[in-house]
C-alpha positions in Angstrom: 362.8 52.0 -34.4 366.0 50.7 -34.8 367.2 49.8 -38.1 370.4 47.8 -38.4 372.4 46.9 -41.6 372.7 43.1 -42.1 376.1 42.7 -44.2 375.2 39.2 -45.8 379.0 38.5 -46.4 379.9 38.6 -42.7 380.8 35.2 -41.4 378.1 34.8 -39.1 375.6 35.1 -41.6 377.4 32.7 -43.9 377.3 30.4 -41.2 373.6 30.7 -40.5 372.9 29.9 -43.9 375.3 27.0 -44.1 373.1 25.6 -40.6 370.2 26.3 -42.4 371.3 24.5 -45.6 372.3 21.4 -43.4 369.1 21.8 -41.3 367.1 21.2 -44.7 369.1 18.3 -45.7 368.6 16.4 -42.8 365.1 17.6 -41.6 363.6 18.6 -44.7 360.7 21.2 -44.5 359.2 19.2 -41.6 360.5 21.5 -38.6 361.9 25.0 -38.5 365.2 25.2 -37.0 365.5 25.9 -33.4 367.6 28.8 -33.6 364.9 30.8 -35.7 362.7 31.0 -32.7 359.9 30.2 -34.8 356.9 27.2 -34.2 355.3 25.8 -37.4 351.9 27.1 -37.3 352.3 29.9 -35.0 351.6 33.2 -37.1 354.1 36.0 -36.8 352.8 38.7 -34.2 353.9 42.5 -33.9 353.2 44.3 -30.4 353.7 48.0 -29.8 352.5 50.9 -27.8 351.7 54.2 -27.7 351.0 56.7 -24.5 347.0 55.8 -24.9 346.8 51.9 -26.2 348.8 48.7 -26.6 348.6 47.2 -30.4 348.4 43.6 -31.6 349.0 42.3 -35.1 348.8 38.9 -35.7 349.2 37.2 -39.6 345.9 35.3 -39.9 345.5 34.7 -43.8 342.4 32.9 -44.8 340.4 33.2 -41.2 337.3 34.6 -40.6 336.3 36.1 -37.6 334.1 33.2 -36.5 337.0 31.2 -36.3 338.8 33.5 -34.0 338.6 33.8 -30.0 340.0 36.7 -28.1 339.9 37.4 -24.5 342.2 39.6 -21.9 342.7 38.3 -18.3 344.7 40.4 -16.1 348.1 41.0 -18.1 347.7 38.4 -20.6 345.8 38.4 -24.1 344.8 35.1 -25.2 344.3 34.6 -29.2 342.8 31.2 -30.1 342.0 29.8 -33.6 340.4 27.5 -35.1 341.6 26.4 -39.0 339.3 23.6 -40.6 341.4 20.5 -42.2 340.0 20.7 -45.9 341.5 18.0 -48.0 340.7 17.7 -51.7 339.3 14.3 -52.4 341.6 12.0 -54.4 344.5 14.6 -54.3 348.1 13.4 -53.2 349.9 16.1 -51.2 353.3 16.6 -52.1 354.0 19.5 -49.9 351.4 20.7 -46.8 352.9 23.9 -45.0 349.8 25.8 -44.4 348.6 25.0 -40.6 345.3 23.2 -39.8 343.5 22.6 -36.6 343.7 24.9 -33.4 346.3 26.6 -32.1 346.3 29.3 -29.2 349.1 32.1 -28.5 349.2 34.0 -24.9 351.2 37.3 -24.9 351.7 39.0 -21.9 351.1 42.6 -21.9 353.5 45.3 -20.9 351.0 47.8 -19.4 347.5 47.2 -17.7 344.7 47.3 -20.3 340.8 48.4 -20.2 339.5 45.0 -21.1 336.0 46.3 -21.6 337.2 48.9 -24.4 339.3 46.1 -26.5 338.7 46.5 -30.4 339.7 43.5 -32.9 339.5 43.7 -36.5 340.4 41.7 -39.4 342.0 43.7 -42.3 343.8 41.8 -45.3 344.4 38.9 -43.4 345.9 40.4 -39.9 344.2 40.6 -37.3 344.3 43.9 -35.5 343.9 44.1 -31.9 343.8 47.9 -29.8 343.8 47.3 -26.4 343.5 50.8 -24.7 345.9 51.1 -21.5 344.0 51.6 -18.0 343.7 54.8 -16.5 346.4 54.1 -14.0 349.1 52.8 -16.9 348.9 56.3 -18.8 351.1 59.0 -18.4 350.1 61.7 -16.1 351.5 65.2 -16.2 352.8 66.3 -12.8 352.8 70.0 -11.9 355.7 71.1 -9.6 355.0 73.8 -7.8 358.0 76.4 -6.8 358.4 78.1 -3.5 
């Protein structure tokens, strides 16, 4: 893991804060600024690998397992979520930031996986997926013979 020190007084960070402020004045909270790379309603995801498996963690606060549809096809992991729209009767919403409805996320996997051995579990609002690598994607030790 690479850790970087961020200097909040650096001119680039000051420019970013100013752009964020201006964006909020013009657009309010309706859209994320395009320079963040975020899409409203799309949860954050982490993907990493070890010698034997790939791991995916996706933020899924408040979701139940029956609201998730996960599949692996070739080198792509597909995650579909259906969040029910719940409105309090007689309520006037002043802010609605929690996403509702459905969304899907397709991630290209960096190595072939054994789709039959994939495991998924919800833990404290985080979807944790373990994708064991296919045998051909795992490192193999090659013995060198000397003459």
